[in-house]
GUVEXLO-625891 format. One line per 2 residues: for each residue x negated, y negated, z negated of C-alpha. Coordinates in steps of 0.5 Angstrom, whole numbers, plus 2048, in hexadecimal, padded with zeros to 3 digits. Example, Ala and Ser with C-alpha at 12.3 -4.5 7.8 and 13.67 -1.06 7.14 Angstrom:
7E7:809:7F0; 7E5:802:7F2
This chain:
81F:7BC:804; 827:7BD:804
82A:7B6:7FF; 82E:7B7:7FA
835:7B3:7FC; 833:7AD:7F8
82C:7AC:7FD; 831:7AE:802
835:7A7:801; 830:7A3:800
82D:7A4:806; 833:7A6:80B
836:7A0:808; 832:79B:807
82B:79D:809; 829:79D:802
829:796:802; 823:794:805
825:791:80C; 821:78A:80C
823:783:80F; 821:784:816
825:78C:817; 82A:788:813
82C:782:818; 82B:787:81D
830:78B:81A; 834:786:818
834:782:81F; 835:789:823
83C:78A:81F; 83E:784:81E
83E:785:825; 844:789:827
847:78A:82F; 84A:784:82D
844:77F:82C; 843:780:834
84A:781:836; 84E:77C:832
84A:776:833; 849:776:83A
852:778:83A; 853:773:836
84E:76D:83A; 852:76F:841
859:76E:840; 859:76A:838
853:765:839; 84F:761:835
854:764:830; 855:76B:830
84E:76B:830; 84C:766:82B
851:76A:826; 84D:771:827
846:76E:827; 846:76A:821
84A:76E:81D; 845:774:81E
83F:770:81E; 840:76D:817
843:774:814; 83D:777:814
83A:771:80F; 83F:772:80B
83F:778:809; 837:777:809
839:771:804; 83F:776:7FF
83B:77B:7FE; 835:776:7FB
83A:775:7F6; 83B:77C:7F4
838:780:7EF; 834:785:7F1
838:78B:7ED; 83D:78A:7F2
839:78A:7F7; 836:793:7F4
83C:796:7F7; 83E:799:7FE
845:796:800; 848:790:7FF
84E:796:7FC; 849:799:7F8
847:791:7F5; 84F:790:7F4
852:795:7F1; 84C:795:7EB
84F:78E:7E9; 856:790:7EC
858:797:7EA; 85A:79D:7F0
85F:799:7F3; 85C:793:7F5
856:798:7F8; 85B:79C:7FC
85D:797:7FE; 857:793:800
855:79A:804; 85B:79B:808
85B:795:809; 854:795:80C
853:79B:80E; 85A:799:814
855:794:815; 851:797:817
855:79C:81C; 857:796:81E
850:792:820; 84E:79A:824
855:799:828; 853:792:82A
84B:794:82C; 84E:79A:82F
853:797:835; 84E:792:836
848:795:838; 84D:799:83B
850:796:840; 84A:790:842
847:798:844; 84E:79A:849
84E:793:84B; 847:794:84E
848:79C:84F; 84D:7A1:851
84D:7A5:84C; 853:7A7:848
855:7A4:842; 858:7A8:83D
850:7AD:83E; 84D:7A6:83D
850:7A4:837; 84D:7AA:834
846:7AC:837; 844:7A3:834
848:7A5:82D; 845:7AC:82D
83C:7AB:82E; 83D:7A5:829
83F:7A9:824; 83A:7AE:826
834:7AA:825; 838:7A6:81E
839:7AD:81B; 832:7B1:81A
82F:7AB:818; 836:7A6:813
832:79E:813; 82C:79F:814
82E:7A1:81B; 832:79C:81B
82D:796:819; 828:799:81F
82C:799:824; 82E:792:823
828:78E:823; 828:791:82A
82F:78F:82B; 82E:789:829
828:786:82E; 82C:78B:833
832:786:832; 82C:77F:830
829:780:836; 82D:781:83A
832:77B:839; 82D:776:83A
82A:77A:841; 832:77A:843
833:772:842; 82C:770:846
82D:775:84C; 836:772:84C
832:76B:84B; 82D:76D:852
832:770:856; 837:76B:855
83B:768:85B; 83F:763:85A
842:75F:860; 83C:759:85F
83E:759:857; 838:75A:851
83A:75F:84E; 83B:75B:846
840:758:84B; 843:760:84D
843:760:845; 847:75B:843
84A:75C:848; 84B:762:845
84E:75F:83E; 855:75D:83F
857:766:842; 858:768:848
85E:765:848; 85C:75F:849
85F:75D:842; 85D:759:83C
85A:75E:838; 854:75B:838
856:757:832; 858:758:82C
85D:754:82A; 861:755:830
868:758:830; 864:75D:832
85F:75C:82E; 864:75D:829
868:763:82C; 861:767:82C
85F:767:824; 866:769:822
867:76F:828; 85F:771:826
85A:76C:822; 85D:76D:81C
85D:773:81D; 856:774:81F
853:76F:81B; 856:774:813
855:77B:816; 84E:779:818
84C:775:813; 850:77A:80D
84D:780:812; 848:783:80E
84B:782:808; 84F:786:808
84B:78C:80E; 847:791:80C
841:791:811; 83F:78A:80F
840:78B:807; 83C:792:809
836:78E:80C; 837:78A:806
836:78F:800; 82F:791:806
82B:78A:807; 826:78A:801
829:786:7FD; 823:77F:7FE
823:781:807; 82B:780:806
82B:778:807; 826:778:80D
82A:77E:810; 830:77B:810
82D:774:814; 829:778:819
830:77B:81A; 833:775:81B
82E:772:820; 82E:779:824
835:77A:825; 835:772:828
832:773:82E; 839:778:830
83F:776:830; 83C:76F:831
83A:772:838; 840:775:839
844:76F:838; 840:76C:83E
841:773:843; 848:771:841
847:768:842; 846:76A:848
84B:76F:84A; 850:76B:849
84C:765:84E; 84C:76B:852
853:76C:853; 856:765:854
851:764:859; 854:76A:85D
84C:76D:85D; 84E:773:85A
854:777:856; 855:77B:850
859:781:850; 858:782:849
857:77D:845; 856:782:83E
84F:783:843; 84E:77C:845
846:77D:843; 845:783:848
849:782:84D; 846:77C:84E
83E:77E:84D; 841:783:852
843:77E:857; 83C:779:857
836:77D:855; 832:784:858
836:78A:855; 830:78B:850
833:786:84D; 839:78A:84C
837:790:84A; 833:78C:845
839:789:842; 83C:78F:841
835:792:83D; 837:78A:839
83D:78D:837; 83C:794:835
838:791:831; 83B:78C:82D
841:794:82D; 83D:798:82B
83A:794:826; 840:793:823
843:79A:824; 83D:79D:820
83F:798:819; 846:799:81A
844:7A0:819; 83F:79E:813
844:79A:810; 849:79F:811
847:7A6:80E; 842:7A2:808
84B:7A0:806; 84D:7A7:807
847:7AA:803; 847:7A4:7FD
84E:7A3:7FC; 853:7A9:7FF
84F:7AE:7FD; 84A:7AB:7F7
84A:7B2:7F3; 848:7B6:7F9
83F:7B4:7F8; 83E:7BB:7FA
842:7BA:800; 840:7B3:803
83C:7B6:809; 840:7B9:80C
847:7B5:80B; 843:7B1:80E
843:7B3:814; 849:7B5:815
84C:7AE:812; 848:7AC:818
84A:7B0:81D; 852:7AF:819
850:7A7:81C; 84E:7A9:823
854:7AE:825; 85A:7A8:821
856:7A2:826; 856:7A5:82D
85E:7A6:82C; 85F:7A0:82A
85A:79E:82F; 85F:7A1:835
865:79F:833; 868:79C:838
867:794:83A; 863:795:834
85F:78D:834; 859:78C:831
85C:784:82E; 862:787:82B
85F:78B:828; 859:787:826
85E:781:823; 861:787:820
85C:78A:81D; 859:782:81B
85F:781:816; 860:787:813
859:786:811; 85A:77F:80D
85E:782:808; 859:784:802
855:77F:804; 857:77A:7FD
857:780:7F9; 850:783:7FB
84D:77A:7FB; 850:77A:7F4
84E:781:7F1; 847:780:7F4
846:778:7F1; 849:77A:7EA
84E:775:7EB; 853:77A:7E9
855:779:7E2; 85D:77A:7E0
85E:77F:7E7; 861:784:7E7
860:78A:7EB; 869:78A:7EB
868:783:7F0; 862:785:7F5
865:78C:7F7; 86C:78A:7F8
869:783:7FB; 865:787:801
86B:78C:800; 871:787:802
86C:784:808; 86A:78B:80B
872:78C:80B; 875:785:80D
86F:780:80F; 86C:785:815
872:787:818; 874:780:818
86E:77E:81C; 86F:784:81F
875:782:822; 874:77C:823
86D:77D:828; 871:782:82C
878:77C:82D; 872:777:82E
876:773:828; 870:76D:826
873:76C:820; 874:772:81D
86C:774:81E; 86B:76F:81A
870:772:814; 86F:778:815
866:776:815; 867:772:80E
86C:777:80B; 865:77D:80A
861:779:808; 866:775:803
86A:77B:801; 865:77D:7FC
864:776:7FB; 86A:774:7F9
86B:77A:7F5; 864:77A:7F1
867:773:7EF; 86D:773:7ED
86B:77A:7E8; 865:775:7E5
86B:76F:7E3
């Protein structure tokens, strides 16, 4: 039976708001476990030992509990929407709605591109294939199955992808421990040894000079970026809108438990690789691919290809979420008066996202870590306005303060952070990070007074 426009939006964007806690927990896990969650923890553990691993693992797990606690405090009227820009627009007007819509749409494009780059580079490490062609194939495969079923397709595939990720993480770390070769040393010794990083510096302490450097150059951005992430990302709001109200608590707790398994396994892999490199037992060609190189060295060939399947699951689970989030923002917030054309606009927007992301992925010298840090700092700018609005702590706040606070964050803090990260200036990175989340807060507080 043919759906009318409202029925289409209800089904296509929020699965009729009937997602239960088990499927909800799996889809949150899969969406939170993108390419970064498999590649960055192992890379940071390998390069910067315990300090690098700590500033990814702790905030990434803590975020799910914080977001779950936050949703418990939010009045249900705010969760009866399709998009975050729609929610903010009803409170602050059309200009804020369009500003949020632009930011959230841009973030989905960047997220899709990050996952394409990570997936394609990994495939190219193992197979002799053309990089550009591979980016196109990967991007369009996800488009085809997501376009057909929308958010329901994303949720259903997330269940399978989460099982692959969790079971695969456990199996791989067990196999690595069984096959470990440490020249008389135990696995536990190697893990402890790896906590200093592959160069053997004092990265095993958060308070050493090296540990403090990690916090300034990476840790602060990681903490603020991860914790504020879901508050400014349509992918997670879409799940909050779609999961049944009385099931959200269980869904987020389940997601936190399942997700923890994955980065812990990757971090242990990074520690083991670090120890082996210091012992001159093996060499790592590219630290960004340390997990796959270490697994390929120690485990049978089938394990390497299984890890590729895990990465593919992590990548595609987030990519289909990006498509659903992006199309919902475009339909609801850029073309709110075109409900009769909601379906076709949704399809065209998804196609546009894919093409744009492929172009970004083929920029010469592009790196996933650089894009991730840039993406992370942009995502912070909407945090404070979103929180005070949803918690109804916005008495005396002026819409202009929100608009110009976010605008200053985008035009001043984000370029400053990007420049600082490019030149490696830790102090400017620190300042850029604080200003990104701080500009909206400052403007709002000044206007209130």
